[in-house]
C-alpha positions in Angstrom: 162.9 224.3 61.8 161.1 220.5 61.3 163.3 218.0 61.5 163.5 214.7 60.0 164.2 212.8 63.2 160.4 214.5 64.3 158.7 213.3 61.5 159.8 209.8 61.6 158.5 209.0 65.1 154.6 210.0 63.8 152.5 207.4 62.9 151.9 209.5 59.2 155.1 209.6 58.3 156.1 206.0 59.1 157.9 203.6 56.6 159.3 206.6 54.6 162.8 206.8 53.6 165.3 209.0 55.7 165.3 211.1 52.2 161.4 211.0 52.1 161.4 212.4 55.5 164.2 215.2 54.9 161.9 216.2 51.4 158.9 216.6 54.1 160.5 218.6 56.4 162.0 221.0 54.2 158.2 221.4 52.8 157.0 222.2 56.7 156.8 225.4 58.4 157.3 225.3 62.5 155.2 227.5 64.9 154.6 227.4 68.3 151.3 228.5 69.7 150.0 229.6 73.5 147.1 228.0 75.3 144.0 229.1 73.9 145.3 230.3 70.4 143.0 229.7 67.5 144.5 227.4 64.5 141.4 227.5 62.7 138.1 228.6 62.3 134.8 227.1 61.8 133.4 228.2 58.2 136.4 229.9 56.9 138.3 229.2 54.2 141.2 226.2 54.6 145.1 227.5 53.8 147.2 224.9 56.4 147.5 221.5 56.9 149.0 221.2 60.3 150.6 218.3 61.9 150.8 218.5 65.8 154.6 217.7 67.0 154.5 218.4 70.4 151.4 219.2 72.9 147.8 219.4 72.3 144.9 221.0 70.8 141.2 221.0 70.8 138.3 220.3 68.0 135.0 222.3 68.2 132.3 222.2 66.1 129.9 225.1 67.2 130.4 225.0 71.1 130.9 221.8 71.6 134.6 220.2 72.1 134.3 216.8 69.7 138.1 215.8 70.1 141.4 216.4 71.2 144.4 216.0 69.4 148.0 215.2 70.9 151.5 214.9 69.1 151.5 212.9 65.9 148.0 214.0 65.3 146.8 216.3 62.3 144.0 218.3 60.9 143.2 220.7 57.9 143.2 217.8 55.4 139.5 217.8 54.6 139.3 221.5 53.6 142.1 221.6 51.3 141.2 218.1 49.8 137.8 218.5 49.4 138.1 222.5 49.0 135.3 223.2 51.4 135.0 225.6 54.2 136.7 224.3 57.8 134.3 221.8 59.2 135.4 222.8 63.1 137.4 225.4 65.1 140.7 223.8 66.8 142.5 226.0 69.2 145.3 224.8 71.3 144.6 222.8 74.2 147.9 223.8 75.9 151.5 225.0 74.9 151.7 223.6 71.3 154.5 222.9 68.7 153.3 222.5 64.9 154.7 221.6 61.8 152.5 223.5 58.9 152.1 223.0 55.3 150.5 225.7 53.1 147.7 225.0 50.9 150.5 226.2 47.6 152.4 223.3 49.0 150.1 220.6 50.2 149.6 219.2 46.6 152.8 218.7 45.7 153.3 217.3 49.3 151.0 214.8 48.7 152.0 213.9 45.3 155.8 213.2 46.2 154.6 211.2 48.8 151.9 208.6 47.7 152.0 206.8 51.1 151.6 209.8 52.8 148.8 210.9 50.1 146.8 207.6 50.4 146.7 207.8 54.4 145.7 211.9 54.4 143.0 210.6 52.0 141.5 207.9 54.2 141.7 210.4 56.9 139.7 212.7 55.3 137.1 210.4 54.1 136.6 209.3 57.3 136.2 212.5 58.7 133.9 213.8 56.2 131.7 210.6 56.3 131.4 211.5 60.4 130.5 215.0 59.4 127.4 213.8 57.2 126.6 211.1 59.9 
């Protein structure tokens, strides 16, 4: 189970009250993945938004690793916000603990957290621009 304490240490959730953090934590499912486990597949439909709680993941476009994400980073928002297929494959670089929100809860998650909504939208816009440029 994701805890509000875990979320409080992540920049995305900075500035939220204890109640808001608890509300976010309730909407998220915690999962542990092993090194090499594939989390998303490029050109597949996206069904989840994922926050790295502990560990690291690598982001690959085609055969090229373009980024490594660590605790506090998140991914999956571009596909969900823009109703597009995944723009990258993401896999665990090492054993990792993740918090996941499924697409059917993602809109509600953003609606009740305007601060998170603006941060996620800005990140999605930046990543989408980077993909096109």
